[in-house]
C-alpha positions in Angstrom: -3.6 15.6 9.9 -1.2 12.5 8.4 -3.2 9.7 6.0 -1.2 6.6 5.4 -2.7 4.5 2.9 -1.1 0.9 2.5 -1.6 -1.4 -0.4 -0.3 -4.8 -0.3 1.0 -6.1 -3.9 -1.6 -8.0 -5.9 -1.6 -12.2 -6.1 1.7 -13.2 -7.7 2.5 -16.0 -10.0 4.4 -18.7 -9.0 4.5 -20.3 -12.6 7.9 -19.0 -13.4 11.6 -19.8 -11.9 12.6 -16.5 -10.7 13.7 -14.8 -7.8 11.2 -13.3 -5.3 12.0 -10.0 -6.1 11.2 -10.8 -9.8 7.7 -12.6 -9.1 4.9 -11.2 -11.4 1.5 -10.7 -10.5 -1.0 -13.1 -12.1 -3.7 -12.4 -14.0 -6.1 -12.3 -10.6 -3.5 -10.1 -9.1 -3.9 -7.7 -12.0 -7.8 -7.8 -12.3 -7.9 -7.4 -8.4 -5.8 -4.3 -8.2 -7.6 -2.8 -11.1 -11.0 -3.3 -8.9 -9.3 -2.1 -6.1 -8.1 1.3 -7.4 -11.2 1.7 -9.6 -12.9 1.5 -6.6 -10.5 4.2 -4.9 -10.9 6.5 -7.8 -14.9 7.0 -7.0 -13.3 9.2 -3.9 -11.1 11.9 -4.9 -8.7 11.3 -2.7 -5.6 13.5 -2.6 -2.5 11.9 -2.3 1.0 13.5 -2.3 3.7 11.0 -3.0 3.9 7.6 -3.7 6.3 4.7 -2.3 6.7 1.2 -3.6 8.7 -1.7 -2.9 11.1 -2.7 -5.8 9.7 -5.8 -6.1 8.1 -6.6 -9.6 4.6 -7.7 -8.1 4.5 -4.6 -5.9 5.8 -2.2 -8.6 3.4 -3.8 -11.2 0.5 -3.1 -8.8 1.5 0.4 -7.9 1.5 1.2 -12.2 -2.2 -0.3 -12.0 -3.0 2.3 -9.6 -1.2 5.0 -10.8 -2.5 4.5 -14.0 -6.3 4.1 -12.4 -6.1 6.8 -10.3 -4.5 9.2 -13.2 -1.4 9.7 -10.6 1.5 11.0 -12.4 5.2 8.5 -12.2 7.0 11.9 -10.8 4.7 10.7 -7.4 6.7 7.7 -7.5 10.0 6.8 -5.3 11.1 3.4 -5.4 12.5 2.1 -1.9 14.4 -0.8 -1.2 13.4 -0.6 2.2 10.0 -1.1 1.4 11.1 -4.8 0.5 10.2 -5.5 4.3 8.4 -8.3 5.4 8.4 -8.2 9.4 7.3 -3.9 9.0 10.3 -2.9 11.1 11.5 -1.2 8.0 8.4 0.0 6.4 7.4 2.1 9.9 11.1 3.8 10.1 10.2 4.6 6.3 6.4 6.2 7.4 8.1 7.6 10.4 11.0 10.0 8.6 8.5 11.1 5.7 9.2 14.4 5.2 6.8 16.6 6.7 5.4 18.3 3.5 3.9 15.4 2.5 0.2 14.7 4.5 -1.1 12.1 2.1 1.4 8.7 1.2 0.1 5.2 -0.5 2.9 2.9 0.2 2.8 -0.7 -1.8 4.3 -3.9 0.0 4.2 -6.9 1.4 2.8 -9.0 4.4 3.1 -9.9 7.0 4.5 -6.0 7.3 1.2 -4.2 6.3 -1.3 -6.7 8.6 1.5 -6.0 11.1 1.3 -2.0 10.9 -2.4 -1.8 10.0 -3.2 -3.4 13.4 -0.1 -1.6 15.4 -1.1 1.8 14.3 -4.7 1.5 13.4 -7.6 1.1 15.5 -9.6 -2.1 14.0 -8.1 -5.3 14.0 -7.2 -7.0 10.6 -6.7 -11.0 10.3 -4.7 -10.7 6.9 -4.2 -7.8 4.4 -5.4 -9.7 1.4 -3.5 -9.3 -1.6 -4.7 -6.1 -3.8 -6.2 -5.1 -0.3 -6.0 -1.1 1.2 -5.9 -0.1 4.5 -6.0 4.0 4.7 -4.8 4.9 8.5 -5.5 8.7 9.8 -3.5 10.4 12.2 -4.1 13.8 14.6 -0.3 14.5 14.6 1.7 17.1 12.6 5.0 15.4 12.2 5.2 11.7 10.9 7.8 11.0 13.5 5.0 11.3 15.9 2.4 9.2 14.8 1.4 6.0 17.1 -2.2 5.0 17.4 -4.6 6.4 14.5 -8.2 5.5 12.9 -8.2 3.1 10.9 -10.4 5.2 8.0 -11.6 2.6 5.9 -10.8 -1.3 3.8 -11.3 -2.2 0.8 -10.4 -6.0 -0.4 -10.7 -7.7 -3.6 -13.1 -10.3 -2.3 -15.6 -7.6 -1.2 -15.7 -6.2 -4.8 -15.7 -9.3 -6.8 -19.0 -10.2 -8.5 
């Protein structure tokens, strides 16, 4: 079985005159990433590898999860192809993952993640929100074989805010 966990980057700040790749997280983005990662930490999940877009907001969200889940930085690989908004490059990365990896977490962007969640999962999601997590399971032995899987769970910050 293969497990794909998609995490959309936290809410970013538009307060700075920087390129799209360099846009930082807003305070809410940081807080929401902590909320969601704390919820994930409640259920011990084995994660073999973590991949992130090189965009500042995705990488910052990723490092929050690494810290909150006590995952070593050595499990992280930054992939330029994950700076993708259509989903085509992300899907290509997923389908070419090493089959020794059974559970991976990917940090990236919309509309790519909503598209992938709807294409590969069995629950329709209108929009994966910032800091939103989608957990997908596939009954296959090889990443290249994934098609339709099961949407195991969704964790969205709005559900967790008091």
